[in-house]
N, C-alpha and C positions, 0 to 999 in steps of 0.2 A: 498500514499498507491497504492500497484500495484500488480500485478499477476506475477509470474516468467514465465508463458507462454503466457501472453496477447500480441498479435500481435498489438493492437492499441496503447499500451504504453509500450514500453520495459523497463526493470529495469533501464538500463542506462540513458534512457531519463528522467524517473521519478527522479532517483537520481540528475541529472542536476537541475531539478527544486526544489527539496528538499533542495540541497545545496545552492541554490541562495536566499532562504528565512531565515530570521535571525533565527527563532526558527524551523526551517524545519527539519522533521525526515523522513526517509524512512523506510516504512515497506514492505517487499515483501512477499507475500503469496505464499508458495510453492505449485506449481501446479495450482494456482490461474489464472483466466483469466477474461475477460471483465464481465463475469456473475459470478463473486466471491462473489458479495453481496448476491446473492441468493444460490450459491453453497457452501460457506463457511461464513455463517453469524456469527458464534461463534468466528472465528478467527478476523473477521472484528471488532466485537463488542469488544473484547479484546484490539485491536490495539488502537482503538478510545478511549476507557475507559483509557488506559495507558497514553495518550497524554492529555485528559481532567484532569486526576488526577495523576499528576507526583509524 
């Protein structure tokens, strides 16, 4: 999971990690950044919930 504007983990870098994992998935939060956990908790909760309960 990453933010579209996160300078510390750009979406293409996060995609490389996700694609290297057997069950990896990438979720990019629009406008999200390194503080996305705080600034968009609902979006993160939805993404994690979808991963845990496919």
